C-alpha positions in Angstrom: 92.8 139.7 78.1 92.8 139.7 74.2 91.7 136.8 72.1 95.3 136.2 71.1 96.4 135.9 74.7 93.6 133.5 75.5 94.7 131.5 72.3 98.2 131.4 73.5 97.2 130.0 76.8 95.0 127.4 75.0 91.5 128.9 75.5 89.1 130.1 73.1 85.8 132.1 73.1 83.5 133.6 70.5 84.0 137.3 70.1 80.4 137.7 71.3 80.7 135.4 74.2 81.4 136.7 77.8 84.5 135.4 79.3 82.7 132.8 81.5 82.0 130.7 78.3 85.8 130.0 77.9 86.7 126.6 76.7 89.9 124.7 76.6 91.4 124.1 73.1 94.8 122.2 73.7 96.0 119.4 75.5 98.9 121.4 76.8 96.7 124.0 78.5 94.9 121.1 80.1 98.1 119.4 81.3 99.2 122.8 82.8 96.0 123.1 84.8 96.2 119.4 85.7 99.7 120.1 87.1 98.4 122.3 89.7 95.6 120.0 90.8 92.6 121.5 89.2 90.7 118.9 87.2 89.9 120.3 83.8 87.5 118.5 81.3 87.9 119.5 77.6 84.7 120.9 76.3 83.3 122.1 79.7 82.7 125.7 79.8 84.1 127.7 82.9 80.7 127.9 84.5 80.2 124.0 84.2 83.6 123.5 85.8 83.0 126.0 88.6 79.7 124.3 89.2 81.4 120.9 89.4 83.8 122.2 91.7 81.2 123.6 93.9 79.2 120.4 94.0 82.4 118.5 94.9 83.2 120.9 97.7 79.6 120.6 99.1 80.0 116.8 99.0 83.3 117.0 101.0 81.7 119.3 103.6 78.7 116.8 104.1 81.3 113.8 104.4 83.4 115.8 106.8 80.2 116.7 109.0 79.2 112.9 109.0 82.8 112.0 110.1 82.7 114.6 112.8 79.4 113.4 114.1 80.6 109.9 114.3 81.8 109.0 117.7 84.8 106.5 117.9 86.5 104.6 120.6 90.2 104.0 120.8 89.8 100.5 120.0 87.9 101.3 116.6 90.5 103.8 115.9 93.3 101.2 116.5 91.5 98.8 114.2 91.3 101.2 111.4 94.9 102.3 111.7 96.1 98.9 111.9 94.0 97.9 108.8 95.4 100.8 106.9 99.0 100.9 107.9 100.0 98.1 110.2 100.0 94.3 110.6 96.9 92.6 112.1 99.1 89.9 113.4 101.0 91.9 115.7 100.3 93.5 119.0 99.5 97.2 119.1 102.9 97.9 120.7 104.7 96.1 117.7 102.9 98.1 115.1 104.8 100.6 112.8 105.5 104.0 113.8 102.6 105.5 111.6 100.1 103.4 113.8 101.7 104.4 116.9 102.0 108.3 116.3 98.5 108.4 114.8 97.1 106.8 118.1 98.9 109.2 120.3 97.7 112.2 118.2 94.1 110.9 118.3 94.4 110.3 122.0 94.8 114.0 122.5 98.4 115.0 121.2 97.1 116.3 117.8 96.6 120.0 117.2 93.0 120.7 117.6 92.0 117.2 119.1 90.3 118.8 121.9 87.7 120.3 119.7 84.2 118.7 119.8 84.3 117.8 116.1 87.7 115.9 116.5 87.6 114.5 120.0 86.9 110.7 119.7 85.4 111.1 116.3 86.1 109.6 112.7 87.0 113.1 111.6 89.6 113.3 114.6 91.2 110.2 113.4 91.4 111.5 109.8 93.0 114.5 111.1 95.5 112.6 113.1 96.6 110.7 110.0 96.7 114.0 108.1 98.7 115.7 111.0 101.1 112.5 110.9 101.9 112.8 107.2 102.1 116.6 107.1 104.2 117.2 110.2 105.6 113.9 111.7 106.5 111.7 108.7 110.2 111.3 107.5 111.0 114.2 105.2 114.0 114.0 102.7 113.7 117.6 101.5 111.0 120.3 101.5 110.1 120.0 97.8 109.8 116.1 97.7 107.8 116.3 100.9 105.4 119.0 99.3 105.0 116.9 96.2 104.4 113.7 98.0 101.6 115.5 100.1 100.0 116.9 97.1 100.3 114.3 94.4 102.5 111.4 95.7 102.5 108.4 98.1 101.6 110.5 101.3 98.5 112.0 99.3 97.6 108.5 98.1 97.8 106.9 101.7 95.7 109.9 103.2 93.0 109.4 100.5 92.9 105.7 100.9 92.3 106.2 104.7 89.7 108.8 104.2 88.0 106.3 101.8 88.2 103.5 104.3 86.7 105.8 107.0 83.9 107.0 104.5 83.0 103.7 103.4 82.2 102.7 107.0 80.9 105.7 108.5 79.8 108.3 106.0 77.8 106.6 103.2 
C-alpha cells in the first residue's frame, strides 16, 4: 500500500517506519473503525492497539474460566434472571418470557448445556441468556436483529447480565 493510499484512509507513517507503526490521522477514519466494533485510540500505534486487544482477550478468557468453574443452583440462576429481567414481586411462573425461556435453557434445553463448563455453572447461565437473545427473542427483521445484537439493546442487556455475574462470581 502506498503512502497516498494510507493517507486516503486516514493513516500515516514515516517513510522509514515499518507498517506496524501506523497511526490514525483523521477522526473520520477512527469513526469508520469504531463503526465495525474495533476500538481505536488516536495516537496509539498498531502494535499498541494489538497489545491492548490481546490483553482484553486474555482477561475475557480468565473471566470466562472463573464463570465456568462457578457452580450454580437453579435457585441462584432464577434469582439472577429475575434481578436482571423480571419483577421480584411476582412468582417465578408470572415472570416475563425472557426469564422463563432462559431458565428452561439453563435447565438443559440450551445448545451445549450438557458440557461440563456450562452444566449448572454461571457460564452456562450466561450462555442461556446469550442463546435467548440470539435465537429466541422476537425479531422484526434480520438487519435490525443483527444491529441490536452487536450494538443495540440486546447487546446492552447481555453485557449488563454478564457484568452482574462477573461482579458476584468472577472478581
